[in-house]
C-alpha positions as CSV (number, residue, x, y, z in Angstrom):
1,M,111.2,110.7,4.4
2,Q,113.1,107.8,5.6
3,L,116.2,108.2,7.8
4,R,118.7,106.2,5.6
5,T,117.6,107.9,2.5
6,R,118.5,111.6,3.6
7,P,121.4,113.0,2.2
8,E,123.3,112.4,5.6
9,P,121.9,108.9,6.3
10,I,120.9,108.0,9.8
11,D,121.1,104.9,11.6
12,F,118.4,104.6,14.6
13,Y,117.5,101.4,16.4
14,E,115.2,101.8,19.4
15,E,114.2,98.0,20.9
16,L,111.2,99.9,22.5
17,Q,109.5,100.2,19.4
18,S,108.7,97.0,18.7
19,T,106.7,96.8,21.8
20,Y,105.5,100.1,23.1
21,K,104.2,103.2,21.1
22,L,105.6,106.7,22.0
23,L,103.3,108.9,23.5
24,E,105.3,112.0,23.6
25,Y,109.0,113.0,24.8
26,R,110.5,115.9,26.6
27,L,114.3,116.9,26.1
28,L,115.7,117.3,29.5
29,G,119.4,118.0,28.8
30,V,122.3,117.8,26.2
31,D,125.7,117.0,27.0
32,V,128.4,118.1,24.2
33,S,131.4,117.0,26.3
34,D,132.5,114.4,23.7
35,K,133.5,115.7,20.1
36,D,132.4,112.4,18.6
37,V,129.0,111.8,20.7
38,I,126.3,114.2,21.4
39,R,124.2,112.7,24.3
40,Y,120.7,114.0,24.9
41,T,118.9,113.1,28.6
42,V,114.9,112.4,27.7
43,T,111.7,111.7,29.4
44,L,109.6,109.2,27.2
45,K,105.9,108.9,27.7
46,L,105.2,105.6,26.1
47,A,102.3,103.0,26.0
48,D,102.3,99.4,26.4
49,K,100.3,96.9,24.3
50,K,97.1,97.4,26.3
51,G,97.3,101.5,26.1
52,K,98.6,102.2,29.4
53,P,100.8,104.9,29.6
54,F,104.3,105.1,31.5
55,T,107.1,107.6,32.0
56,R,110.9,106.2,31.4
57,E,114.0,108.7,31.4
58,A,116.6,107.6,28.9
59,V,120.1,108.8,27.5
60,Y,120.6,108.8,23.6
61,A,123.9,109.2,22.3
62,V,124.0,110.7,18.4
63,A,127.5,109.7,17.0
64,L,128.8,111.8,14.5
65,R,129.9,109.7,11.5
66,S,128.3,108.9,8.5
67,P,126.0,107.2,8.8
68,I,124.8,109.4,11.8
69,A,123.9,106.4,14.3
70,V,121.4,107.1,17.1
71,T,121.2,104.6,20.2
72,R,120.3,104.5,23.5
73,D,123.3,104.7,25.7
74,P,123.3,102.0,28.4
75,Y,125.7,103.8,30.4
76,Y,123.6,106.3,31.4
């Protein structure tokens, strides 16, 4: 199901998806200290266009509004 067609639509933009393939991910932690945003720390295993795998850590912010917005948090 498309994220935007869900009963509670979700906007998700990740600039990595245009150049890398997600192989796996691992949830490392959750920060719920902000009532409007939940932050998830993850480890991403990606592959470049040649198929070479590498690992990157990132923090995603989930804004609890309508539509829900999921973005990479540049401050973490």
